[in-house]
PDB file as gemmi writes it, atoms N, CA and C in Angstrom:
CRYST1    1.000    1.000    1.000  90.00  90.00  90.00 P 1                      
ATOM      1  N   UNK A   1      82.757-112.516 -78.973  1.00  0.00           N  
ATOM      2  CA  UNK A   1      82.170-112.901 -80.056  1.00  0.00           C  
ATOM      3  C   UNK A   1      83.456-112.613 -81.541  1.00  0.00           C  
ATOM      4  N   UNK A   2      82.737-113.177 -82.549  1.00  0.00           N  
ATOM      5  CA  UNK A   2      83.152-113.982 -83.513  1.00  0.00           C  
ATOM      6  C   UNK A   2      82.873-112.765 -84.545  1.00  0.00           C  
ATOM      7  N   UNK A   3      83.849-112.207 -85.176  1.00  0.00           N  
ATOM      8  CA  UNK A   3      83.170-111.597 -86.627  1.00  0.00           C  
ATOM      9  C   UNK A   3      81.868-112.363 -87.077  1.00  0.00           C  
ATOM     10  N   UNK A   4      81.994-112.744 -87.220  1.00  0.00           N  
ATOM     11  CA  UNK A   4      80.557-112.757 -88.378  1.00  0.00           C  
ATOM     12  C   UNK A   4      78.744-113.135 -87.487  1.00  0.00           C  
ATOM     13  N   UNK A   5      79.429-113.571 -86.065  1.00  0.00           N  
ATOM     14  CA  UNK A   5      78.586-113.503 -84.762  1.00  0.00           C  
ATOM     15  C   UNK A   5      78.154-111.767 -84.689  1.00  0.00           C  
ATOM     16  N   UNK A   6      78.964-110.981 -84.569  1.00  0.00           N  
ATOM     17  CA  UNK A   6      78.740-109.604 -84.674  1.00  0.00           C  
ATOM     18  C   UNK A   6      78.186-109.549 -85.572  1.00  0.00           C  
ATOM     19  N   UNK A   7      78.425-109.737 -86.867  1.00  0.00           N  
ATOM     20  CA  UNK A   7      77.934-109.368 -88.013  1.00  0.00           C  
ATOM     21  C   UNK A   7      76.256-109.222 -88.262  1.00  0.00           C  
ATOM     22  N   UNK A   8      76.430-110.586 -87.962  1.00  0.00           N  
ATOM     23  CA  UNK A   8      74.820-111.910 -87.639  1.00  0.00           C  
ATOM     24  C   UNK A   8      73.789-110.302 -86.759  1.00  0.00           C  
ATOM     25  N   UNK A   9      74.439-110.108 -86.196  1.00  0.00           N  
ATOM     26  CA  UNK A   9      73.501-108.677 -84.911  1.00  0.00           C  
ATOM     27  C   UNK A   9      73.100-107.389 -85.302  1.00  0.00           C  
ATOM     28  N   UNK A  10      74.755-107.113 -86.108  1.00  0.00           N  
ATOM     29  CA  UNK A  10      74.488-105.488 -86.572  1.00  0.00           C  
ATOM     30  C   UNK A  10      73.911-105.792 -87.483  1.00  0.00           C  
ATOM     31  N   UNK A  11      73.452-106.929 -88.814  1.00  0.00           N  
ATOM     32  CA  UNK A  11      72.436-107.134 -90.072  1.00  0.00           C  
ATOM     33  C   UNK A  11      71.736-107.425 -89.343  1.00  0.00           C  
ATOM     34  N   UNK A  12      71.074-107.589 -88.773  1.00  0.00           N  
ATOM     35  CA  UNK A  12      69.292-107.398 -87.735  1.00  0.00           C  
ATOM     36  C   UNK A  12      69.252-106.144 -87.491  1.00  0.00           C  
ATOM     37  N   UNK A  13      69.295-105.223 -87.552  1.00  0.00           N  
ATOM     38  CA  UNK A  13      69.457-103.957 -86.950  1.00  0.00           C  
ATOM     39  C   UNK A  13      68.630-103.284 -88.196  1.00  0.00           C  
ATOM     40  N   UNK A  14      67.508-103.105 -88.256  1.00  0.00           N  
ATOM     41  CA  UNK A  14      66.907-101.955 -89.003  1.00  0.00           C  
ATOM     42  C   UNK A  14      67.929-100.748 -89.834  1.00  0.00           C  
ATOM     43  N   UNK A  15      68.621 -99.775 -88.824  1.00  0.00           N  
ATOM     44  CA  UNK A  15      69.449 -99.058 -88.851  1.00  0.00           C  
ATOM     45  C   UNK A  15      70.745 -98.810 -90.184  1.00  0.00           C  
ATOM     46  N   UNK A  16      71.358-100.604 -90.131  1.00  0.00           N  
ATOM     47  CA  UNK A  16      72.439-100.831 -90.135  1.00  0.00           C  
ATOM     48  C   UNK A  16      72.095-101.332 -92.125  1.00  0.00           C  
ATOM     49  N   UNK A  17      72.941-100.655 -92.868  1.00  0.00           N  
ATOM     50  CA  UNK A  17      72.008-100.500 -94.253  1.00  0.00           C  
ATOM     51  C   UNK A  17      73.096-102.126 -94.675  1.00  0.00           C  
ATOM     52  N   UNK A  18      75.318-101.817 -93.660  1.00  0.00           N  
ATOM     53  CA  UNK A  18      75.604-103.265 -94.343  1.00  0.00           C  
ATOM     54  C   UNK A  18      76.939-102.909 -93.456  1.00  0.00           C  
ATOM     55  N   UNK A  19      76.669-104.217 -93.576  1.00  0.00           N  
ATOM     56  CA  UNK A  19      78.228-104.404 -92.383  1.00  0.00           C  
ATOM     57  C   UNK A  19      79.873-104.838 -93.694  1.00  0.00           C  
ATOM     58  N   UNK A  20      80.718-103.786 -92.776  1.00  0.00           N  
ATOM     59  CA  UNK A  20      82.542-103.932 -93.865  1.00  0.00           C  
ATOM     60  C   UNK A  20      83.642-104.677 -92.294  1.00  0.00           C  
ATOM     61  N   UNK A  21      84.089-105.158 -92.956  1.00  0.00           N  
ATOM     62  CA  UNK A  21      84.825-106.231 -92.284  1.00  0.00           C  
ATOM     63  C   UNK A  21      86.566-104.955 -91.896  1.00  0.00           C  
ATOM     64  N   UNK A  22      87.227-104.979 -90.941  1.00  0.00           N  
ATOM     65  CA  UNK A  22      87.976-103.770 -90.550  1.00  0.00           C  
ATOM     66  C   UNK A  22      89.208-104.747 -91.220  1.00  0.00           C  
ATOM     67  N   UNK A  23      89.401-104.089 -92.591  1.00  0.00           N  
ATOM     68  CA  UNK A  23      90.429-104.804 -93.830  1.00  0.00           C  
ATOM     69  C   UNK A  23      91.042-104.296 -93.756  1.00  0.00           C  
ATOM     70  N   UNK A  24      91.403-103.552 -92.546  1.00  0.00           N  
ATOM     71  CA  UNK A  24      93.021-103.273 -92.441  1.00  0.00           C  
ATOM     72  C   UNK A  24      93.963-103.660 -90.773  1.00  0.00           C  
ATOM     73  N   UNK A  25      93.673-104.215 -90.325  1.00  0.00           N  
ATOM     74  CA  UNK A  25      93.901-105.106 -88.884  1.00  0.00           C  
ATOM     75  C   UNK A  25      93.775-103.832 -87.895  1.00  0.00           C  
ATOM     76  N   UNK A  26      95.342-103.183 -87.318  1.00  0.00           N  
ATOM     77  CA  UNK A  26      95.362-102.017 -86.342  1.00  0.00           C  
ATOM     78  C   UNK A  26      95.183-100.802 -86.867  1.00  0.00           C  
ATOM     79  N   UNK A  27      94.865-100.711 -88.850  1.00  0.00           N  
ATOM     80  CA  UNK A  27      94.357 -99.626 -89.677  1.00  0.00           C  
ATOM     81  C   UNK A  27      93.550 -99.336 -90.065  1.00  0.00           C  
ATOM     82  N   UNK A  28      92.216 -98.669 -89.115  1.00  0.00           N  
ATOM     83  CA  UNK A  28      91.396 -99.035 -89.756  1.00  0.00           C  
ATOM     84  C   UNK A  28      90.648 -97.990 -91.459  1.00  0.00           C  
ATOM     85  N   UNK A  29      91.619 -97.495 -91.690  1.00  0.00           N  
ATOM     86  CA  UNK A  29      91.634 -96.298 -92.630  1.00  0.00           C  
ATOM     87  C   UNK A  29      91.227 -96.759 -94.219  1.00  0.00           C  
ATOM     88  N   UNK A  30      91.686 -97.910 -94.558  1.00  0.00           N  
ATOM     89  CA  UNK A  30      90.711 -98.754 -95.734  1.00  0.00           C  
ATOM     90  C   UNK A  30      89.912 -99.375 -95.704  1.00  0.00           C  
ATOM     91  N   UNK A  31      88.907 -99.818 -94.536  1.00  0.00           N  
ATOM     92  CA  UNK A  31      87.418-100.138 -94.300  1.00  0.00           C  
ATOM     93  C   UNK A  31      87.178 -98.992 -94.142  1.00  0.00           C  
ATOM     94  N   UNK A  32      87.527 -97.407 -93.264  1.00  0.00           N  
ATOM     95  CA  UNK A  32      86.370 -96.587 -93.376  1.00  0.00           C  
ATOM     96  C   UNK A  32      86.406 -95.279 -94.895  1.00  0.00           C  
ATOM     97  N   UNK A  33      87.290 -95.685 -95.201  1.00  0.00           N  
ATOM     98  CA  UNK A  33      87.413 -95.427 -97.175  1.00  0.00           C  
ATOM     99  C   UNK A  33      86.829 -96.141 -97.724  1.00  0.00           C  
ATOM    100  N   UNK A  34      86.470 -97.439 -97.648  1.00  0.00           N  
ATOM    101  CA  UNK A  34      85.936 -97.918 -98.526  1.00  0.00           C  
ATOM    102  C   UNK A  34      84.037 -97.488 -97.997  1.00  0.00           C  
ATOM    103  N   UNK A  35      84.119 -97.403 -96.727  1.00  0.00           N  
ATOM    104  CA  UNK A  35      82.855 -97.673 -96.430  1.00  0.00           C  
ATOM    105  C   UNK A  35      82.346 -96.198 -96.902  1.00  0.00           C  
ATOM    106  N   UNK A  36      82.712 -95.198 -96.295  1.00  0.00           N  
ATOM    107  CA  UNK A  36      82.442 -93.254 -96.972  1.00  0.00           C  
ATOM    108  C   UNK A  36      80.982 -92.856 -96.310  1.00  0.00           C  
ATOM    109  N   UNK A  37      81.542 -93.587 -94.596  1.00  0.00           N  
ATOM    110  CA  UNK A  37      80.958 -92.901 -93.621  1.00  0.00           C  
ATOM    111  C   UNK A  37      80.613 -91.297 -93.578  1.00  0.00           C  
ATOM    112  N   UNK A  38      79.934 -90.854 -93.020  1.00  0.00           N  
ATOM    113  CA  UNK A  38      79.802 -89.549 -92.142  1.00  0.00           C  
ATOM    114  C   UNK A  38      79.858 -89.431 -90.389  1.00  0.00           C  
ATOM    115  N   UNK A  39      80.199 -90.737 -90.249  1.00  0.00           N  
ATOM    116  CA  UNK A  39      80.147 -91.041 -88.742  1.00  0.00           C  
ATOM    117  C   UNK A  39      80.395 -92.150 -88.065  1.00  0.00           C  
ATOM    118  N   UNK A  40      81.187 -91.847 -87.939  1.00  0.00           N  
ATOM    119  CA  UNK A  40      81.518 -93.182 -86.628  1.00  0.00           C  
ATOM    120  C   UNK A  40      81.236 -93.729 -84.912  1.00  0.00           C  
ATOM    121  N   UNK A  41      80.859 -93.867 -84.695  1.00  0.00           N  
ATOM    122  CA  UNK A  41      80.038 -94.254 -83.519  1.00  0.00           C  
ATOM    123  C   UNK A  41      80.256 -94.930 -82.475  1.00  0.00           C  
ATOM    124  N   UNK A  42      80.443 -95.045 -81.046  1.00  0.00           N  
ATOM    125  CA  UNK A  42      81.222 -96.212 -81.048  1.00  0.00           C  
ATOM    126  C   UNK A  42      80.810 -95.986 -79.177  1.00  0.00           C  
ATOM    127  N   UNK A  43      80.139 -97.017 -79.001  1.00  0.00           N  
ATOM    128  CA  UNK A  43      79.791 -96.947 -76.815  1.00  0.00           C  
ATOM    129  C   UNK A  43      80.240 -96.161 -76.119  1.00  0.00           C  
ATOM    130  N   UNK A  44      79.635 -96.677 -74.666  1.00  0.00           N  
ATOM    131  CA  UNK A  44      80.163 -95.507 -74.000  1.00  0.00           C  
ATOM    132  C   UNK A  44      81.598 -95.828 -73.317  1.00  0.00           C  
ATOM    133  N   UNK A  45      81.562 -97.250 -73.700  1.00  0.00           N  
ATOM    134  CA  UNK A  45      82.957 -98.105 -72.891  1.00  0.00           C  
ATOM    135  C   UNK A  45      84.536 -97.640 -73.574  1.00  0.00           C  
ATOM    136  N   UNK A  46      84.636 -96.652 -74.502  1.00  0.00           N  
ATOM    137  CA  UNK A  46      84.931 -96.400 -74.999  1.00  0.00           C  
ATOM    138  C   UNK A  46      85.094 -94.217 -74.765  1.00  0.00           C  
ATOM    139  N   UNK A  47      86.312 -94.036 -74.994  1.00  0.00           N  
ATOM    140  CA  UNK A  47      86.880 -92.337 -74.961  1.00  0.00           C  
ATOM    141  C   UNK A  47      86.842 -92.501 -75.904  1.00  0.00           C  
ATOM    142  N   UNK A  48      86.879 -91.518 -76.521  1.00  0.00           N  
ATOM    143  CA  UNK A  48      87.686 -90.662 -78.019  1.00  0.00           C  
ATOM    144  C   UNK A  48      88.483 -90.514 -78.492  1.00  0.00           C  
ATOM    145  N   UNK A  49      89.799 -90.475 -77.438  1.00  0.00           N  
ATOM    146  CA  UNK A  49      91.270 -90.678 -77.918  1.00  0.00           C  
ATOM    147  C   UNK A  49      91.244 -92.323 -78.214  1.00  0.00           C  
ATOM    148  N   UNK A  50      91.118 -93.134 -77.052  1.00  0.00           N  
ATOM    149  CA  UNK A  50      91.377 -94.388 -77.263  1.00  0.00           C  
ATOM    150  C   UNK A  50      90.742 -95.099 -78.223  1.00  0.00           C  
ATOM    151  N   UNK A  51      89.374 -94.991 -79.158  1.00  0.00           N  
ATOM    152  CA  UNK A  51      88.879 -95.300 -80.287  1.00  0.00           C  
ATOM    153  C   UNK A  51      89.265 -94.647 -81.752  1.00  0.00           C  
ATOM    154  N   UNK A  52      89.776 -93.342 -81.701  1.00  0.00           N  
ATOM    155  CA  UNK A  52      91.144 -92.635 -82.016  1.00  0.00           C  
ATOM    156  C   UNK A  52      92.561 -93.359 -82.095  1.00  0.00           C  
ATOM    157  N   UNK A  53      93.470 -93.739 -80.966  1.00  0.00           N  
ATOM    158  CA  UNK A  53      93.972 -94.781 -80.959  1.00  0.00           C  
ATOM    159  C   UNK A  53      93.901 -96.149 -81.773  1.00  0.00           C  
ATOM    160  N   UNK A  54      93.121 -96.602 -81.480  1.00  0.00           N  
ATOM    161  CA  UNK A  54      92.565 -98.269 -81.810  1.00  0.00           C  
ATOM    162  C   UNK A  54      92.895 -98.731 -83.148  1.00  0.00           C  
ATOM    163  N   UNK A  55      91.788 -97.184 -83.878  1.00  0.00           N  
ATOM    164  CA  UNK A  55      91.753 -97.462 -85.288  1.00  0.00           C  
ATOM    165  C   UNK A  55      92.603 -96.728 -86.086  1.00  0.00           C  
ATOM    166  N   UNK A  56      93.883 -96.012 -85.704  1.00  0.00           N  
ATOM    167  CA  UNK A  56      94.698 -95.114 -86.382  1.00  0.00           C  
ATOM    168  C   UNK A  56      94.002 -94.244 -87.035  1.00  0.00           C  
ATOM    169  N   UNK A  57      93.610 -93.532 -86.564  1.00  0.00           N  
ATOM    170  CA  UNK A  57      92.663 -91.788 -87.241  1.00  0.00           C  
ATOM    171  C   UNK A  57      93.478 -90.998 -86.096  1.00  0.00           C  
ATOM    172  N   UNK A  58      93.221 -89.478 -87.511  1.00  0.00           N  
ATOM    173  CA  UNK A  58      93.834 -88.013 -87.194  1.00  0.00           C  
ATOM    174  C   UNK A  58      92.372 -87.213 -86.950  1.00  0.00           C  
ATOM    175  N   UNK A  59      92.670 -86.429 -86.634  1.00  0.00           N  
ATOM    176  CA  UNK A  59      92.161 -85.579 -86.216  1.00  0.00           C  
ATOM    177  C   UNK A  59      91.996 -85.187 -88.227  1.00  0.00           C  
ATOM    178  N   UNK A  60      93.461 -84.648 -88.811  1.00  0.00           N  
ATOM    179  CA  UNK A  60      93.372 -84.578 -90.285  1.00  0.00           C  
ATOM    180  C   UNK A  60      92.658 -85.409 -90.798  1.00  0.00           C  
ATOM    181  N   UNK A  61      92.753 -87.038 -90.632  1.00  0.00           N  
ATOM    182  CA  UNK A  61      91.892 -88.041 -91.653  1.00  0.00           C  
ATOM    183  C   UNK A  61      90.440 -87.295 -91.694  1.00  0.00           C  
ATOM    184  N   UNK A  62      89.874 -87.261 -90.431  1.00  0.00           N  
ATOM    185  CA  UNK A  62      88.188 -87.116 -90.305  1.00  0.00           C  
ATOM    186  C   UNK A  62      88.025 -85.897 -90.962  1.00  0.00           C  
ATOM    187  N   UNK A  63      88.795 -84.871 -90.548  1.00  0.00           N  
ATOM    188  CA  UNK A  63      88.227 -83.935 -91.854  1.00  0.00           C  
ATOM    189  C   UNK A  63      88.456 -83.775 -92.574  1.00  0.00           C  
ATOM    190  N   UNK A  64      89.141 -84.658 -93.209  1.00  0.00           N  
ATOM    191  CA  UNK A  64      89.521 -84.754 -94.866  1.00  0.00           C  
ATOM    192  C   UNK A  64      88.423 -84.976 -95.010  1.00  0.00           C  
ATOM    193  N   UNK A  65      88.022 -86.564 -94.544  1.00  0.00           N  
ATOM    194  CA  UNK A  65      86.661 -86.745 -95.113  1.00  0.00           C  
ATOM    195  C   UNK A  65      85.737 -86.433 -94.264  1.00  0.00           C  
ATOM    196  N   UNK A  66      85.567 -85.771 -93.582  1.00  0.00           N  
ATOM    197  CA  UNK A  66      84.424 -85.241 -93.090  1.00  0.00           C  
ATOM    198  C   UNK A  66      83.753 -86.225 -92.188  1.00  0.00           C  
ATOM    199  N   UNK A  67      83.988 -87.080 -90.812  1.00  0.00           N  
ATOM    200  CA  UNK A  67      84.023 -87.579 -90.584  1.00  0.00           C  
ATOM    201  C   UNK A  67      83.918 -87.688 -89.523  1.00  0.00           C  
ATOM    202  N   UNK A  68      82.408 -87.766 -88.617  1.00  0.00           N  
ATOM    203  CA  UNK A  68      82.159 -86.876 -87.570  1.00  0.00           C  
ATOM    204  C   UNK A  68      82.727 -88.361 -86.179  1.00  0.00           C  
ATOM    205  N   UNK A  69      82.764 -88.078 -85.133  1.00  0.00           N  
ATOM    206  CA  UNK A  69      83.035 -89.695 -84.253  1.00  0.00           C  
ATOM    207  C   UNK A  69      82.464 -88.728 -82.575  1.00  0.00           C  
ATOM    208  N   UNK A  70      81.531 -89.520 -82.460  1.00  0.00           N  
ATOM    209  CA  UNK A  70      80.356 -89.201 -81.844  1.00  0.00           C  
ATOM    210  C   UNK A  70      80.588 -91.295 -80.830  1.00  0.00           C  
ATOM    211  N   UNK A  71      80.676 -90.599 -78.982  1.00  0.00           N  
ATOM    212  CA  UNK A  71      80.374 -91.590 -78.136  1.00  0.00           C  
ATOM    213  C   UNK A  71      79.328 -91.414 -77.939  1.00  0.00           C  
ATOM    214  N   UNK A  72      78.593 -92.737 -78.159  1.00  0.00           N  
ATOM    215  CA  UNK A  72      77.549 -92.031 -77.177  1.00  0.00           C  
ATOM    216  C   UNK A  72      76.997 -92.934 -76.021  1.00  0.00           C  
ATOM    217  N   UNK A  73      76.244 -92.256 -75.454  1.00  0.00           N  
ATOM    218  CA  UNK A  73      76.373 -92.587 -73.974  1.00  0.00           C  
ATOM    219  C   UNK A  73      75.328 -92.500 -73.581  1.00  0.00           C  
ATOM    220  N   UNK A  74      75.486 -94.070 -73.701  1.00  0.00           N  
ATOM    221  CA  UNK A  74      74.287 -94.918 -73.597  1.00  0.00           C  
ATOM    222  C   UNK A  74      73.531 -94.745 -72.037  1.00  0.00           C  
ATOM    223  N   UNK A  75      72.089 -95.364 -71.991  1.00  0.00           N  
ATOM    224  CA  UNK A  75      71.760 -94.601 -70.597  1.00  0.00           C  
ATOM    225  C   UNK A  75      71.295 -96.276 -69.943  1.00  0.00           C  
ATOM    226  N   UNK A  76      71.431 -97.232 -70.266  1.00  0.00           N  
ATOM    227  CA  UNK A  76      71.749 -98.788 -70.215  1.00  0.00           C  
ATOM    228  C   UNK A  76      73.108 -99.071 -70.344  1.00  0.00           C  
ATOM    229  N   UNK A  77      72.609-100.403 -68.789  1.00  0.00           N  
ATOM    230  CA  UNK A  77      75.105-100.883 -68.727  1.00  0.00           C  
ATOM    231  C   UNK A  77      74.818-102.662 -69.592  1.00  0.00           C  
ATOM    232  N   UNK A  78      74.290-102.328 -70.835  1.00  0.00           N  
ATOM    233  CA  UNK A  78      74.553-103.165 -71.891  1.00  0.00           C  
ATOM    234  C   UNK A  78      75.454-103.610 -72.889  1.00  0.00           C  
ATOM    235  N   UNK A  79      76.347-104.174 -72.528  1.00  0.00           N  
ATOM    236  CA  UNK A  79      77.831-104.017 -73.434  1.00  0.00           C  
ATOM    237  C   UNK A  79      77.329-105.872 -74.540  1.00  0.00           C  
ATOM    238  N   UNK A  80      78.643-105.615 -75.583  1.00  0.00           N  
ATOM    239  CA  UNK A  80      78.951-106.475 -76.703  1.00  0.00           C  
ATOM    240  C   UNK A  80      78.754-108.091 -75.269  1.00  0.00           C  
ATOM    241  N   UNK A  81      79.553-107.799 -74.121  1.00  0.00           N  
ATOM    242  CA  UNK A  81      79.400-109.400 -73.180  1.00  0.00           C  
ATOM    243  C   UNK A  81      78.229-109.721 -72.911  1.00  0.00           C  
ATOM    244  N   UNK A  82      77.162-108.799 -72.165  1.00  0.00           N  
ATOM    245  CA  UNK A  82      76.513-108.754 -71.927  1.00  0.00           C  
ATOM    246  C   UNK A  82      75.192-109.715 -73.116  1.00  0.00           C  
ATOM    247  N   UNK A  83      75.882-109.643 -73.834  1.00  0.00           N  
ATOM    248  CA  UNK A  83      75.025-109.542 -75.305  1.00  0.00           C  
ATOM    249  C   UNK A  83      75.147-111.521 -75.490  1.00  0.00           C  
ATOM    250  N   UNK A  84      76.771-110.859 -75.435  1.00  0.00           N  
ATOM    251  CA  UNK A  84      77.305-112.596 -76.379  1.00  0.00           C  
ATOM    252  C   UNK A  84      76.744-113.873 -74.771  1.00  0.00           C  
ATOM    253  N   UNK A  85      76.660-113.441 -73.582  1.00  0.00           N  
ATOM    254  CA  UNK A  85      76.307-114.028 -72.339  1.00  0.00           C  
ATOM    255  C   UNK A  85      74.975-114.242 -72.596  1.00  0.00           C  
ATOM    256  N   UNK A  86      74.617-114.045 -73.428  1.00  0.00           N  
ATOM    257  CA  UNK A  86      72.977-114.221 -73.110  1.00  0.00           C  
ATOM    258  C   UNK A  86      72.485-115.280 -74.685  1.00  0.00           C  
ATOM    259  N   UNK A  87      73.158-115.452 -76.150  1.00  0.00           N  
ATOM    260  CA  UNK A  87      73.536-116.056 -77.042  1.00  0.00           C  
ATOM    261  C   UNK A  87      74.492-117.287 -76.342  1.00  0.00           C  
ATOM    262  N   UNK A  88      74.638-117.429 -75.654  1.00  0.00           N  
ATOM    263  CA  UNK A  88      75.531-118.478 -75.144  1.00  0.00           C  
ATOM    264  C   UNK A  88      74.620-119.789 -74.033  1.00  0.00           C  
ATOM    265  N   UNK A  89      73.586-119.013 -73.432  1.00  0.00           N  
ATOM    266  CA  UNK A  89      72.605-119.155 -72.530  1.00  0.00           C  
ATOM    267  C   UNK A  89      71.334-119.864 -72.427  1.00  0.00           C  
ATOM    268  N   UNK A  90      71.608-119.336 -73.980  1.00  0.00           N  
ATOM    269  CA  UNK A  90      70.232-120.018 -74.631  1.00  0.00           C  
ATOM    270  C   UNK A  90      70.143-121.408 -76.065  1.00  0.00           C  
TER     271      UNK A  90                                                      
END                                                                             
């Protein structure tokens, strides 16, 4: 999905206040500093280690900004690729 497609889906969720693009490319720290989150949550297709590497994060950075990282263990096997396929099929 393109960024705009993903952002549209996310904005439609009641629990989402706003969507901020990753302005740092492979370094997510600038976007994280802008968003000021208290948590970063990823789906079960990620490991904490892989997410930390992908976003160029360290435990020290997370502690300094009081951010928790949580891997959401979903009970359903629905992923963005499933949503993407459903959108294109309509």
